[in-house]
N, C-alpha and C positions, 0 to 999 in steps of 0.2 A: 504494500500500500504506500502510495506517495503522500507525504504530508507537506502542506504549505505552511511555513513557519515564519515567525519574526523573532529577531533577537533584540532585546532591550537591556539597558543597564541604568542603574541609579546609584551614583557614587561608587561605582565599581562592583556593585552587587548585580550579577547578570542573570538573565532569565530568557527562556524560550517561551514565546507566546503563540498560542494557536486559537484561531477563530473557530470555536466549536459550536456555533449556533445550530448547525445541522446535526450535531451529536455523532459525527462520523468517527471521532477519536473516543474510544471507550476508556472511561476513567479507571477501569479495573486493570488496565494493561500496564502494571508497574514495570514489567520487563522492558517495554518500549520506552518508558520514561527514563529508566536507568541507562539504556543505550543512548538515547538522545542527549542526556546530560553529561555523558562521558567525554572528557576533554581530549582523549586520544583517539577514540573510535566513534565518536558522535559529533554533535554540534559543540557541546561544552557549555555548561551553565551551573549556577548554584541551585536552580530549580526550574520547574516548568509550570506554566499556568494555562488553564483553559478559560476562555471567555464564553459564557453560555447565556441563553435567554432565561429570563425569570419573569413571571407574571406580575409581580409586585414591585420590581426594581428595574433600573435601566439595564442591568446585567448581573450575572452571578460570576464570582471568581472562585475557581477551584485551583488550589496550589499543591504541588507535589515537590517534596524534597528531592535532591539529586540522587538519593538512595532508592528512589522509586516509590516511596510511601507517601500517602496523602498527609500533608503537613498541617500545622496550626497556622495562625495568621502570620503573614509576611508583610511588614510595613513597606519596605522598598519595592517589593513585588506589587503591593497594592497601588503604589504611585505609578509604577510602570504600566500596569494594566489600565489605569485611567488614561494615560497617554495613548495607549493602544486603542482604547475605545473611541477616543477622539479621532485618531487616524482612520478608524473604520467608519466614522460617521454615526456611531451609536449614540454619542453624546456631543454636547457643545462645550460650554465653559464650566458647567457644574454637573454633578452627578450624585445620585444615591444608588449604591450597589450593595450586593450581599456577599459577605465572606463567611468563613467558617465560624468566626466569633461574633457574627451578627451584622447589622447594616452599618455602612460607612458613608459619610458625606465627604466629597472632595471637590476642589476647584482647581482649574488648570489655566496657566497663562495663555494668552492669545497665540503666542508662538508655539505652544504645545510642549515646551521642554522644562517646565517647572510646575510641580504639583504640590499642593497643600492637602494632606490627607488627615481627616479627623480620626483619632484613635479612641478606644473605649475609655470611659471614666475609671479612675482607680481610687479605691478607698482602703486598701489594705497592703501595707508593705511590712514584711516580716524580716527578722534578722537571723543570720547563721554566723555566729561569732561576730566579727566586725563587718561582715558582708551583708548586703541587702538582697532579699528574695521577693519577687513580685511577678505578676502575670499581666502583660500588656497586650494580650492576644496570643502570646507565646510565653512560656515560663522563662524567667531570667534570674541569673545570679550576678550581682554587681560588687566588685571589690576595687578599692582604691589602691593604686600602685605607683611608686615613684620610678622615674627613669623608664617609662613604659616602652619607649622606642627600642630598648635593648632587652626587653623582657621576653622569656620563652613562652609565648601565648599558647602555642600548640601543646607542649608537654603539660603545662600547668592547667590549661583549660580542659584538656583531655582527662587529667586526673580528677578534677572536680566533677566533670560531667559523668564520670564512671565510678564515683565513690559510692559507698553503701547507701547514702541518702538519696542520690539522684539517678542511680544507674537504671532502675526499672523504667521510669517514665522519661528520663533524659532531661537535661536543662541546658539552656544557652548560657555561656559563661562570658561575662563582660569585664574587662579591666579598664579602669579610667584613671587619668592623671589630670588634675586641675591645673591648667596653665595660666590662670588669672583671667584672661579675656575670652577663653574658650575651654571646653573639655576635649581632651584627646582620648579616643576610645578605640580599643581593639577587641574583637569578639571571636570566640570559638563557638561555632554553631553545630548543634545537634542536627542529625539528618544529612548535613554535609560532612560532619565529623572532621572538620578542619577549620582553620582561621579563614574568614572571608574578608573582603575589602570593606564591607559595610554590613550593618544589620539594623533595619529600621525599628523593629520592636525593641531591639537591644539598646540603641541610643535613646529611645524614648524611656526605657526603664532606667537608664543611667541618669538622664536629666531629672526625672522625678525623684530618684533616690538621693541625688546630690542636693536637690532643693530641700528635702526633709533633713538631710544630714547637716546642712548649713542654716537651717531654721529660716528659710525664705518664705515670705507670705505675699500674696497678691498676684498680679499678672506678671508672669516670668517668661522671658525669651532667652533660650540657652543656645549659643553657637556651639556646634560640634565639629571636630575634625576627625576623620577616619582615614584609613589607608587610601580609600578611593576618592576622597574629596571633602566637600563641606556640606553639612546638613544643619538644620535648625529645628529646635523643639520649642513650641510656645504653649502655655497652659495657664490656668488659674488654680491657685492653691490657697485654701482657707485654714490650713493647719490640720484638716481632717480628711478632705477629699480633693483629688485632682480632677478638674473638669475642663471642658473646651481644649482638650489636648490635641495638638496638631503636629504632625511630622511633615516637615517642609524640605524640599530639595529637588535636584534635577532628575529627569527621566527622559532618556534619549534612545531613539531607535538606532541600532548599530547596523543591521542589515536584514534582508529577508531572502528566503530561498525555498527550495524543495529538497526533501530527503526521503529515501525509501526505507521503510522499516518492515 
């Protein structure tokens, strides 16, 4: 079967996108996802998304990790699929779409390369020692690290993701260094089982955790730098709940093509 696909990236987080409004790509075929996401024998990507019709929303987003399994919410993936939906003519400048963690609102620039994606509200951040643990659509562990650029994110992230507490369900592991005018973040992602250039739900988790850590209150905008570029998180925090949470950043089409699977 020939598959017509598009490749998008958001701050270095890269995805295969397929217009599946005709349901020709079966979402149970995890071997196909695994093959397509393979960087040596396929297209190569951190994950694969299907854009599908939904009766109550502009579209539905189905996200698969590069290991072939259906994944939890992917923030940068959500921004990329919004740009994809605009490219297809499914939406204009704003949208309400459905993802695995519920409905999401997003708005896109007229040029189509910058997307502000509303994330879920958060009212519960737990602690694991000095680290923070929360779910921003996907589960995240957040630890503050000094000299992060030289830190072994792969080995340390892998150890935390596979320890006795998190091994069964898995967790995404984020390391953050406060640089004063921005936060520098590196992430080990479950499902990819490696460090990625960016993680949208991860940087969201980091920004909220650091706001609580630093006792910030009010409307907050947090610049984030990741290996793949710049992102921004903006939200309101009253000391108890995080609301109006937006993940903001670039979403760009890299190429399109056809591949046989």
